[in-house]
VEXMAR-480500 format. One line per 3 residues: their letters; for each residue x, y, z of N, C-alpha, C. Coordinates in steps of 0.1 Angstrom, whole numbers. Layout:
<rs>
a = X,Y,Z,X,Y,Z,X,Y,Z ~ ...
</rs>
This chain:
<rs>
mka = 33,386,371,28,373,376,13,372,373 ~ 5,383,376,-9,382,374,-13,380,359 ~ -4,387,351,-6,386,336,-4,371,331
nrl = 6,365,337,8,351,334,-3,342,338 ~ -8,344,350,-20,336,355,-32,339,346 ~ -34,351,342,-45,354,333,-44,347,320
niv = -32,347,314,-30,340,302,-33,325,303 ~ -28,319,314,-31,305,316,-46,302,317 ~ -53,311,325,-67,309,326,-74,310,313
vfi = -71,320,305,-77,322,292,-74,310,283 ~ -62,305,283,-58,294,275,-66,281,279 ~ -68,279,292,-76,267,297,-90,269,292
iii = -96,281,293,-110,283,290,-112,280,275 ~ -102,285,267,-103,283,252,-103,268,249 ~ -93,260,255,-92,246,252,-104,239,257
fsl = -109,242,269,-121,236,275,-133,238,266 ~ -135,251,261,-146,254,253,-146,247,240 ~ -134,246,234,-133,239,221,-136,224,223
siv = -132,219,234,-134,204,237,-149,202,238 ~ -156,211,245,-171,209,247,-178,210,234 ~ -174,220,226,-180,222,213,-178,210,204
nil = -165,204,205,-162,193,197,-170,181,201 ~ -172,178,214,-180,167,219,-195,168,214 ~ -200,181,215,-214,183,211,-217,184,196
nph = -206,185,189,-207,187,174,-214,175,168 ~ -226,176,162,-232,164,156,-228,161,142 ~ -220,170,136,-216,168,122,-201,166,121
kpk = -196,155,127,-182,152,127,-179,146,113 ~ -167,150,108,-163,145,95,-160,130,95 ~ -162,123,84,-159,109,83,-146,106,75
ise = -142,116,67,-129,114,59,-122,127,60 ~ -109,127,57,-100,138,56,-97,140,41 ~ -102,150,34,-99,152,20,-84,155,18
ier = -78,162,28,-64,166,26,-55,154,28 ~ -58,146,38,-49,134,41,-53,122,33 ~ -64,123,26,-68,112,17,-70,99,25
rvl = -77,100,37,-79,88,45,-92,89,53 ~ -97,77,57,-109,76,65,-105,80,80 ~ -113,88,86,-110,92,100,-116,81,109
kpm = -110,81,121,-114,71,131,-128,73,136 ~ -137,63,134,-151,65,138,-153,64,153 ~ -165,68,158,-168,67,172,-169,52,176
pef = -161,48,186,-161,33,190,-174,30,197 ~ -178,17,195,-190,12,202,-186,9,217 ~ -195,13,226,-192,11,240,-195,-3,245
sfq = -186,-9,253,-189,-21,260,-181,-21,272 ~ -186,-28,283,-179,-28,295,-166,-36,294 ~ -166,-46,285,-153,-54,282,-143,-45,276
alr = -147,-37,266,-137,-28,259,-132,-17,269 ~ -141,-13,278,-137,-3,288,-127,-9,298 ~ -129,-21,302,-120,-28,312,-107,-30,305
egl = -106,-34,292,-94,-37,286,-87,-25,281 ~ -93,-13,282,-87,-1,278,-88,2,263 ~ -95,-6,256,-97,-4,242,-106,7,238
flk = -117,9,246,-126,19,244,-120,33,245 ~ -113,35,256,-106,48,258,-96,51,247 ~ -88,41,243,-78,42,233,-84,46,220
eyd = -95,39,216,-101,42,203,-109,55,204 ~ -115,59,215,-121,72,217,-111,83,216 ~ -99,81,221,-89,91,220,-85,94,206
ehf = -84,83,198,-81,84,184,-92,91,176 ~ -104,87,180,-116,94,173,-117,109,177 ~ -114,112,189,-115,126,194,-104,134,186
adt = -92,128,185,-81,135,178,-84,137,164 ~ -90,127,157,-93,127,143,-104,137,140 ~ -113,139,149,-125,147,146,-126,160,153
fif = -114,164,159,-114,177,167,-118,189,158 ~ -126,198,163,-130,209,156,-119,217,150 ~ -120,221,137,-110,229,130,-98,220,126
res = -99,207,129,-87,199,126,-82,200,112 ~ -92,199,102,-88,200,88,-81,212,84 ~ -85,223,91,-78,236,88,-63,235,93
fvk = -62,229,105,-48,228,111,-39,219,102 ~ -46,208,97,-38,199,88,-34,206,76 ~ -43,214,70,-40,221,58,-28,231,61
lsk = -29,238,72,-18,247,76,-5,239,77 ~ -5,227,83,7,219,85,12,215,71 ~ 3,211,62,7,207,49,13,218,41
tvn = 8,230,43,14,242,36,28,245,41 ~ 30,243,54,43,245,60,53,234,54 ~ 48,222,53,56,211,47,60,214,33
tyr = 50,220,26,53,224,12,65,233,11 ~ 67,242,20,78,252,20,90,247,28 ~ 88,235,34,99,229,42,109,223,33
gvk = 105,218,21,114,211,12,126,219,7 ~ 136,212,2,147,219,-4,144,222,-18 ~ 144,234,-22,139,238,-35,151,243,-43
sdd = 151,240,-56,162,245,-65,156,256,-74 ~ 165,261,-83,161,272,-92,152,267,-102 ~ 152,254,-106,144,249,-117,131,242,-111
nik = 127,247,-100,114,243,-94,114,228,-90 ~ 125,223,-86,126,210,-81,126,210,-65 ~ 120,201,-59,118,201,-45,121,187,-39
lit = 128,187,-28,130,174,-21,124,175,-7 ~ 116,166,-3,110,165,10,113,152,16 ~ 117,153,29,119,141,37,107,137,45
nyg = 102,125,43,90,120,50,93,108,59 ~ 88,109,71,90,97,80,77,89,81 ~ 79,76,83,68,67,86,60,64,73
dni = 66,62,62,59,58,50,52,44,53 ~ 41,43,47,32,31,50,37,19,43 ~ 49,13,47,54,1,42,51,-11,51
aqi = 53,-8,64,51,-20,73,40,-17,83 ~ 30,-10,79,18,-8,88,11,-21,91 ~ 9,-24,104,2,-36,108,-9,-32,118
dnl = -18,-42,120,-29,-39,130,-24,-41,144 ~ -16,-51,147,-12,-54,160,2,-49,162 ~ 3,-37,168,16,-31,170,26,-38,179
dki = 20,-48,187,29,-56,196,37,-67,188 ~ 33,-69,176,40,-80,169,54,-78,164 ~ 57,-65,161,70,-62,157,75,-48,163
dvn = 87,-46,161,93,-33,166,90,-23,155 ~ 79,-15,157,75,-6,147,85,6,146 ~ 93,8,156,103,19,155,113,16,143
aen = 115,3,140,124,0,129,119,6,116 ~ 106,8,115,101,14,102,106,28,100 ~ 109,35,111,113,49,110,128,50,111
edp = 136,40,109,150,41,111,156,49,100 ~ 150,50,89,155,59,78,143,66,72 ~ 144,79,69,133,85,63,132,82,48
vti = 121,85,42,119,84,28,120,98,22 ~ 128,99,11,130,112,4,122,112,-9 ~ 114,123,-11,106,123,-22,110,136,-31
lfk = 112,133,-43,116,144,-53,103,148,-60 ~ 100,161,-59,89,167,-66,94,174,-79 ~ 91,169,-90,96,174,-103,84,175,-113
dnr = 82,187,-118,71,189,-128,58,184,-123 ~ 55,187,-110,43,184,-103,40,169,-103 ~ 51,161,-102,51,147,-100,59,143,-88
alt = 54,134,-80,62,129,-69,70,116,-72 ~ 83,117,-70,91,106,-73,99,101,-60 ~ 97,89,-56,103,84,-43,117,79,-47
lhk = 127,85,-39,141,80,-41,143,67,-35 ~ 150,58,-42,153,45,-37,167,45,-31 ~ 168,38,-19,180,37,-12,184,22,-11
fyp = 196,19,-14,200,5,-13,209,3,-1 ~ 204,-6,8,211,-10,20,213,-25,19 ~ 225,-30,17,228,-44,15,222,-53,26
eka = 224,-49,39,219,-57,50,204,-58,50 ~ 197,-47,47,182,-47,47,177,-55,35 ~ 183,-54,24,179,-62,12,181,-77,15
qny = 192,-80,22,195,-94,26,184,-99,36 ~ 180,-90,45,169,-94,54,156,-98,47 ~ 153,-90,37,141,-93,29,142,-107,22
ana = 154,-109,16,156,-122,9,155,-133,20 ~ 161,-131,31,162,-141,42,147,-145,46 ~ 139,-135,47,125,-138,51,118,-147,41
ink = 120,-145,28,114,-153,18,121,-167,18 ~ 134,-168,20,141,-181,21,135,-189,33 ~ 133,-182,44,128,-189,56,114,-195,53
frn = 106,-187,46,92,-191,43,93,-203,34 ~ 102,-203,24,104,-213,14,108,-227,21 ~ 116,-225,31,121,-237,39,110,-245,46
kln = 99,-238,49,88,-245,56,78,-251,47 ~ 80,-250,34,71,-255,24,76,-268,18 ~ 68,-277,13,73,-289,7,78,-285,-7
dgv = 86,-294,-13,93,-291,-25,84,-290,-37 ~ 72,-295,-36,62,-294,-47,56,-280,-49 ~ 58,-271,-40,52,-258,-41,62,-248,-47
rvy = 58,-242,-58,67,-232,-65,66,-219,-58 ~ 77,-212,-56,77,-199,-49,84,-189,-58 ~ 77,-177,-60,82,-167,-68,85,-154,-60
sll = 94,-146,-64,97,-133,-57,97,-123,-68 ~ 88,-113,-67,86,-102,-76,87,-89,-69 ~ 97,-81,-72,98,-67,-67,95,-57,-78
vpd = 87,-47,-75,82,-38,-85,92,-25,-84 ~ 99,-23,-95,107,-10,-95,98,2,-95 ~ 103,13,-90,96,25,-89,99,34,-100
qie = 91,45,-102,91,52,-115,104,61,-117 ~ 110,65,-106,122,73,-108,133,66,-116 ~ 132,52,-116,142,44,-123,141,46,-138
fik = 130,51,-143,127,51,-157,126,65,-162 ~ 129,76,-154,128,89,-160,141,91,-168 ~ 139,101,-178,150,102,-188,161,113,-183
dek = 157,121,-173,166,131,-168,176,124,-159 ~ 188,122,-163,198,115,-155,203,123,-143 ~ 202,136,-144,206,145,-133,198,142,-121
yks = 185,139,-122,177,137,-111,175,122,-108 ~ 176,114,-118,176,99,-117,188,95,-108 ~ 199,102,-109,211,98,-102,210,101,-87
lsd = 199,108,-83,197,110,-68,193,97,-61 ~ 187,88,-70,182,76,-65,192,64,-68 ~ 194,55,-59,203,43,-61,197,35,-73
pqd = 205,29,-81,201,21,-92,192,9,-87 ~ 180,8,-92,171,-2,-88,174,-16,-94 ~ 180,-16,-106,183,-28,-113,194,-36,-105
ftl = 203,-28,-98,213,-34,-90,207,-41,-78 ~ 197,-34,-71,190,-39,-60,183,-52,-63 ~ 176,-52,-75,169,-64,-79,179,-76,-81
eyv = 190,-73,-87,200,-84,-89,206,-88,-76 ~ 208,-79,-67,214,-83,-54,204,-92,-46 ~ 191,-88,-46,182,-97,-39,181,-110,-45
nmq = 181,-111,-59,181,-123,-66,193,-132,-62 ~ 204,-127,-60,216,-134,-56,215,-140,-42 ~ 207,-134,-33,205,-138,-19,194,-149,-18
lkd = 186,-150,-28,175,-160,-27,180,-174,-30 ~ 174,-184,-24,177,-198,-26,174,-202,-40 ~ 180,-212,-45,178,-217,-58,163,-221,-61
nve = 156,-225,-50,143,-230,-52,132,-219,-50 ~ 137,-206,-51,129,-194,-52,131,-188,-65 ~ 121,-187,-73,122,-182,-87,121,-167,-87
fin = 131,-160,-91,131,-145,-92,124,-141,-104 ~ 113,-133,-103,106,-127,-114,110,-113,-116 ~ 116,-111,-128,121,-98,-132,112,-91,-142
iyd = 105,-81,-137,96,-73,-146,102,-60,-151 ~ 115,-58,-148,122,-45,-150,120,-41,-165 ~ 124,-51,-174,124,-47,-188,109,-45,-193
slk = 100,-52,-188,86,-50,-192,81,-36,-189 ~ 85,-31,-177,82,-17,-174,90,-7,-181 ~ 103,-10,-183,112,0,-189,108,1,-204
nns = 104,-9,-211,100,-9,-225,87,-1,-227 ~ 80,1,-216,67,8,-218,67,21,-209 ~ 79,25,-205,80,36,-196,74,50,-201
dky = 71,50,-214,65,63,-220,50,63,-218 ~ 45,52,-212,30,51,-209,28,55,-195 ~ 15,56,-191,10,60,-178,11,49,-168
lyf = 23,45,-164,25,33,-156,25,36,-141 ~ 27,49,-137,28,53,-123,19,66,-121 ~ 14,67,-109,6,79,-106,16,91,-104
ktd = 11,103,-106,19,115,-103,18,119,-89 ~ 7,117,-82,5,122,-69,4,111,-58 ~ 7,99,-62,6,87,-53,18,78,-55
hhw = 20,70,-45,32,61,-45,30,48,-52 ~ 19,45,-57,16,33,-64,18,33,-79 ~ 18,21,-85,17,21,-100,2,21,-103
tdl = 0,25,-116,-14,25,-121,-18,11,-125 ~ -31,10,-129,-35,-4,-134,-28,-8,-147 ~ -24,2,-155,-17,-1,-167,-3,-5,-163
gay = 3,1,-153,16,-4,-149,15,-18,-143 ~ 5,-21,-136,2,-35,-131,1,-44,-142 ~ -6,-40,-153,-8,-49,-164,5,-53,-170
ygy = 14,-43,-172,27,-47,-178,36,-55,-168 ~ 34,-53,-155,40,-62,-146,35,-76,-147 ~ 22,-77,-149,16,-90,-151,21,-97,-163
tgf = 22,-90,-174,27,-96,-187,41,-101,-185 ~ 50,-93,-177,63,-98,-175,63,-111,-166 ~ 54,-112,-157,53,-124,-148,49,-136,-156
ikq = 38,-134,-164,32,-145,-171,42,-151,-182 ~ 48,-141,-189,58,-145,-199,70,-153,-193 ~ 74,-149,-181,85,-156,-175,81,-170,-171
lge = 68,-173,-169,63,-186,-166,61,-194,-178 ~ 64,-188,-190,62,-195,-203,48,-195,-208 ~ 40,-186,-203,26,-185,-208,23,-172,-216
tpv = 11,-172,-221,8,-160,-230,-2,-151,-222 ~ 2,-138,-220,-7,-129,-213,-19,-125,-221 ~ -30,-122,-215,-42,-117,-221,-39,-103,-228
dls = -43,-102,-240,-40,-89,-247,-48,-78,-241 ~ -43,-66,-241,-49,-54,-235,-62,-51,-241 ~ -64,-55,-254,-77,-52,-261,-89,-60,-255
myk = -86,-70,-247,-96,-78,-240,-102,-72,-228 ~ -97,-60,-225,-102,-53,-213,-109,-40,-216 ~ -120,-37,-209,-126,-24,-211,-121,-15,-200
vin = -120,-3,-202,-113,7,-193,-123,17,-187 ~ -123,18,-174,-131,28,-167,-121,39,-162 ~ -124,51,-165,-115,62,-161,-122,70,-149
idn = -115,72,-138,-120,79,-127,-110,91,-125 ~ -115,103,-127,-106,115,-127,-105,121,-113 ~ -96,131,-113,-94,139,-101,-90,131,-88
flg = -80,122,-91,-74,114,-80,-62,122,-74 ~ -62,125,-61,-50,131,-55,-46,120,-44 ~ -34,115,-46,-29,104,-38,-22,108,-26
try = -14,98,-21,-7,100,-8,3,111,-8 ~ 9,114,-19,20,124,-19,14,138,-19 ~ 1,140,-22,-5,153,-22,-5,159,-8
aln = -5,150,3,-5,155,16,9,162,20 ~ 19,159,11,32,165,14,35,178,5 ~ 27,179,-5,29,190,-15,16,194,-21
eel = 10,205,-17,-3,209,-22,-3,214,-36 ~ 9,216,-42,11,220,-56,6,209,-65 ~ 6,197,-60,2,185,-68,-13,186,-72
asn = -20,195,-65,-35,196,-68,-37,201,-83 ~ -27,208,-88,-28,213,-102,-25,202,-112 ~ -22,190,-108,-18,179,-117,-24,166,-112
pdt = -38,165,-111,-44,153,-105,-42,141,-114 ~ -44,129,-108,-43,117,-116,-57,112,-121 ~ -56,102,-129,-68,95,-134,-66,80,-130
vqv = -75,75,-123,-74,60,-119,-81,53,-131 ~ -73,45,-138,-78,36,-148,-80,22,-143 ~ -92,17,-145,-96,3,-141,-98,-5,-153
fmh = -89,-16,-154,-90,-25,-166,-99,-37,-161 ~ -110,-38,-167,-119,-49,-164,-120,-59,-176 ~ -117,-72,-173,-118,-82,-183,-132,-83,-188
kdl = -134,-85,-201,-147,-85,-207,-155,-97,-203 ~ -148,-107,-198,-155,-119,-192,-156,-117,-177 ~ -160,-105,-172,-159,-102,-158,-168,-110,-149
dky = -178,-116,-154,-188,-123,-146,-183,-138,-143 ~ -171,-142,-148,-167,-156,-147,-157,-157,-135 ~ -161,-152,-124,-153,-154,-112,-161,-151,-100
qys = -156,-155,-88,-162,-151,-75,-152,-145,-66 ~ -154,-133,-61,-144,-127,-52,-150,-126,-38 ~ -143,-131,-28,-147,-130,-14,-136,-127,-5
vyn = -140,-121,6,-131,-116,16,-133,-123,29 ~ -122,-127,36,-123,-135,48,-126,-126,60 ~ -137,-129,67,-141,-121,79,-134,-128,91
met = -125,-121,98,-118,-127,109,-127,-129,121 ~ -138,-122,122,-147,-124,134,-156,-136,132 ~ -161,-138,120,-170,-149,118,-163,-161,113
nny = -150,-160,109,-143,-171,103,-149,-176,90 ~ -155,-168,82,-161,-171,70,-157,-162,59 ~ -158,-167,46,-156,-158,35,-169,-151,32
esa = -168,-138,28,-180,-131,25,-178,-124,11 ~ -189,-125,3,-188,-120,-11,-185,-105,-11 ~ -176,-101,-20,-172,-87,-21,-170,-83,-36
dlf = -168,-70,-38,-166,-65,-52,-151,-65,-54 ~ -147,-72,-65,-133,-71,-69,-128,-57,-72 ~ -137,-50,-78,-135,-35,-81,-145,-28,-73
dms = -142,-22,-62,-151,-16,-53,-153,-2,-56 ~ -164,1,-64,-166,15,-69,-171,24,-59 ~ -174,19,-47,-178,28,-36,-166,37,-32
fed = -154,34,-36,-142,43,-34,-141,54,-44 ~ -150,53,-54,-148,63,-66,-149,77,-62 ~ -158,81,-52,-160,95,-48,-150,99,-37
gek = -142,90,-32,-132,93,-22,-137,93,-8 ~ -149,91,-6,-155,92,8,-150,81,17 ~ -146,69,11,-141,58,19,-126,58,20
gsk = -120,68,14,-105,68,15,-100,70,0 ~ -87,65,-1,-81,67,-14,-88,59,-25 ~ -89,65,-37,-95,59,-48,-88,46,-53
ygi = -75,45,-49,-68,33,-52,-74,21,-45 ~ -83,23,-35,-90,13,-27,-100,6,-36 ~ -102,11,-48,-111,4,-58,-106,-10,-60
flg = -93,-12,-61,-87,-25,-64,-88,-34,-52 ~ -95,-45,-53,-97,-55,-42,-105,-49,-30 ~ -109,-37,-31,-115,-31,-19,-105,-27,-9
gdr = -93,-25,-13,-82,-21,-4,-74,-32,2 ~ -66,-30,12,-58,-40,18,-66,-49,27 ~ -68,-61,23,-75,-71,31,-66,-81,37
pla = -68,-86,49,-59,-96,55,-59,-109,46 ~ -71,-113,42,-72,-125,34,-84,-124,24 ~ -81,-127,12,-92,-127,2,-90,-139,-8
kii = -101,-142,-15,-100,-154,-24,-108,-151,-37 ~ -102,-155,-48,-109,-155,-61,-110,-169,-67 ~ -123,-172,-70,-125,-185,-77,-129,-182,-91
ssn = -122,-187,-101,-125,-184,-115,-132,-196,-121 ~ -136,-194,-134,-142,-205,-142,-132,-214,-149 ~ -119,-210,-147,-108,-217,-153,-105,-230,-145
kng = -110,-241,-148,-108,-253,-141,-95,-261,-145 ~ -84,-254,-142,-71,-261,-146,-64,-266,-133 ~ -70,-265,-122,-64,-270,-110,-53,-262,-103
rki = -49,-251,-110,-39,-242,-105,-44,-233,-94 ~ -36,-233,-83,-40,-224,-71,-27,-217,-67 ~ -29,-204,-66,-17,-195,-62,-21,-186,-50
lii = -11,-184,-42,-12,-175,-30,-3,-163,-33 ~ -9,-151,-32,-1,-139,-34,1,-132,-21 ~ 13,-131,-16,17,-124,-4,22,-110,-8
kds = 15,-100,-5,17,-87,-11,15,-75,-2 ~ 21,-64,-7,17,-51,-1,7,-45,-11 ~ 4,-32,-10,-7,-27,-18,-5,-26,-33
ygn = 8,-28,-37,11,-29,-51,4,-41,-57 ~ 1,-52,-49,-5,-64,-54,-20,-62,-57 ~ -26,-51,-52,-41,-49,-53,-45,-47,-68
aft = -37,-39,-75,-40,-37,-89,-36,-48,-98 ~ -26,-56,-93,-20,-67,-101,-29,-79,-101 ~ -34,-83,-90,-41,-96,-88,-52,-99,-98
pfl = -61,-90,-101,-72,-94,-111,-67,-99,-124 ~ -55,-94,-128,-50,-99,-141,-47,-114,-142 ~ -45,-120,-130,-42,-134,-130,-54,-143,-131
iph = -66,-138,-131,-78,-146,-131,-79,-156,-143 ~ -75,-152,-155,-76,-162,-166,-66,-173,-165 ~ -57,-173,-156,-46,-183,-156,-47,-193,-144
fee = -55,-190,-134,-56,-198,-122,-71,-201,-119 ~ -72,-213,-113,-86,-217,-108,-89,-210,-95 ~ -79,-209,-86,-82,-202,-74,-70,-193,-71
iyv = -73,-181,-66,-62,-171,-62,-65,-167,-48 ~ -55,-169,-39,-56,-164,-25,-47,-152,-23 ~ -52,-142,-16,-44,-130,-15,-43,-127,0
vdp = -30,-125,4,-27,-122,18,-19,-109,19 ~ -24,-100,28,-16,-88,31,-10,-91,45 ~ 4,-94,45,10,-98,58,10,-88,69
rhf = 7,-75,65,6,-64,75,-6,-65,84 ~ -16,-73,79,-29,-74,86,-33,-89,89 ~ -25,-98,83,-29,-112,84,-23,-118,98
dmd = -32,-125,105,-28,-131,118,-34,-145,119 ~ -30,-154,109,-35,-167,110,-23,-176,106 ~ -25,-189,106,-14,-199,102,-14,-200,87
ifn = -5,-193,81,-5,-193,66,-1,-206,60 ~ 7,-214,67,10,-227,61,-2,-237,62 ~ -10,-235,72,-22,-243,72,-32,-239,61
lie = -32,-226,57,-40,-221,46,-35,-228,33 ~ -22,-229,31,-16,-235,19,-19,-249,18 ~ -17,-256,29,-19,-271,29,-34,-274,28
knn = -42,-267,35,-57,-270,35,-63,-268,21 ~ -58,-258,14,-64,-255,1,-56,-261,-11 ~ -45,-269,-7,-37,-275,-18,-32,-265,-27
ige = -26,-254,-22,-20,-243,-30,-7,-247,-35 ~ -5,-246,-48,8,-251,-54,18,-241,-58 ~ 14,-228,-57,23,-217,-61,21,-205,-51
vlf = 32,-199,-48,32,-187,-39,40,-176,-45 ~ 34,-164,-46,41,-153,-52,42,-142,-41 ~ 55,-137,-39,57,-126,-31,58,-114,-40
lnt = 49,-104,-39,49,-92,-48,48,-80,-39 ~ 59,-72,-40,60,-60,-32,68,-49,-40 ~ 66,-37,-35,74,-26,-41,88,-27,-37
ihv = 97,-23,-45,112,-24,-42,116,-17,-29 ~ 108,-8,-25,112,0,-13,111,-8,0 ~ 105,-20,0,105,-28,12,119,-33,15
tsk = 128,-33,5,141,-37,7,150,-27,14 ~ 145,-15,15,152,-4,22,148,-2,36 ~ 139,-11,41,134,-10,55,135,-24,61
ngy = 136,-24,74,136,-37,81,122,-41,85 ~ 113,-31,86,99,-33,91,92,-44,84 ~ 91,-43,70,83,-52,62,89,-66,63
skv = 103,-67,63,109,-80,63,106,-87,76 ~ 104,-79,87,100,-85,100,86,-90,100 ~ 78,-83,92,64,-88,91,64,-101,83
len = 72,-102,73,73,-115,65,78,-126,74 ~ 88,-123,82,94,-133,91,84,-138,101 ~ 75,-130,105,64,-134,115,55,-145,109
lsk = 54,-145,95,46,-155,89,51,-169,91 ~ 64,-170,93,71,-183,94,73,-188,108 ~ 68,-180,118,69,-184,132,58,-194,136
</rs>
C-alpha cells in the first residue's frame, strides 16, 4: 500500500514539475516539423473571452500543442504507427487513418463532425509513395450530388453550374494487383454525374489526367495533386467549355524541394522520398490582383497568390503556397475585361487549380465552404457572378461530412 502511495506521489510530482517547466519555457515551438502543421499560439487575454470560455479553451489547445517534449512523443507515436500497418513480403503497407481532413470546419456546432469519422481512410504505401484507397458508397455519393442540386435550385437559370471531381492517383497506377484494392473511380464519377440535375454540367477531367499519368501529377508524401496535375485538370475543364487552354510553355516554373506532406506523419519511411513543389507562374503574372476577405473588418485585403512565406515550412505545409492556403473567401481581378465572373467552391484541391483560370475570367471568387460563414447567394447576386464551379477531390463522395458542409451553404 505504501509503495502504491509513493508511486502516485512521484507521478504527481513529475507531472507537476513538467507542467511548471512547460509554462516557464520561453522557447515554445511554433510549428511541428513531424505533423507538418502550425501549432496553436498563445491566445490573447480578454475578460470577454474568459467569460465566454474561449480563452481557457484556446489556452488548453496551446498548452497541449506546446507541451515540453511533445515533438518527441509525437515522433514516437508516428514510429508506432509505421509498424502498425499491415505489411506484405514485397514491402507494401496498408495503414488505416481516422479523421482525414475532408470536412474540417471552424465552427464545429454547424454540423455533426462525428459523421466525418464514420469510415476510416485506408492508405497504401508502395515504393515510398502514399496512395489513398477510394471507397464507393452509393448513398454518400448521392448525398454529394444532392447538395449540389439543392444549391443549383436556389440560383436563377442564367447562372451556369459545373461539378468537377478530381480522381486520385491510385486510379492511374499500372499495377492492377494494388489498383484493385481501390474501388473504380471512373464508376464513381459516372454515378455522381447520373445523380446531378440536367442544369448542372458535369466536368470530366479523367482522360486528361489518365493521358498524362506518366508525369508528376500527384505528390508522393501528400494527399494533393501537384501544380502540374492541377494544370492538366485545368486543360480538361477549359476544353470541355469549348475554349483553348494556355500552353504550358507560357509558365515559368519554380521548384521547391524537400516537401514532406500529410502522409509523412503516418509513415516516416517517406522521408527517404521527399517531394518537390512545382509552382507554375504565368509569365504575365503582374496582370491581376489577388485579395482575401477579412471576416473581422468585412473588407478585402491584398495578398500573395503564391505565398512564398510557406516555402521554408515554418507556416505549415508548403502546399500553402497556393492561394496562401485555405481561405474562407478570396477574389482575383484580372486584366481580361470579358465580363466573365466565376465562383469556385472547393476543398484544398482547388488551391493549385484556381490560378490557371486567370486568363479566362475577369473576376474569380474562391470559397472554401469548410470555413465560409456568409450568405453565398448574396455574394453571387451582388457581384453578378455568372458561373459556379464545384471542385473537390473524389474522396468527398465517400464521406457525409463534406456534403453536409455544402448543404449548409443552401440554408
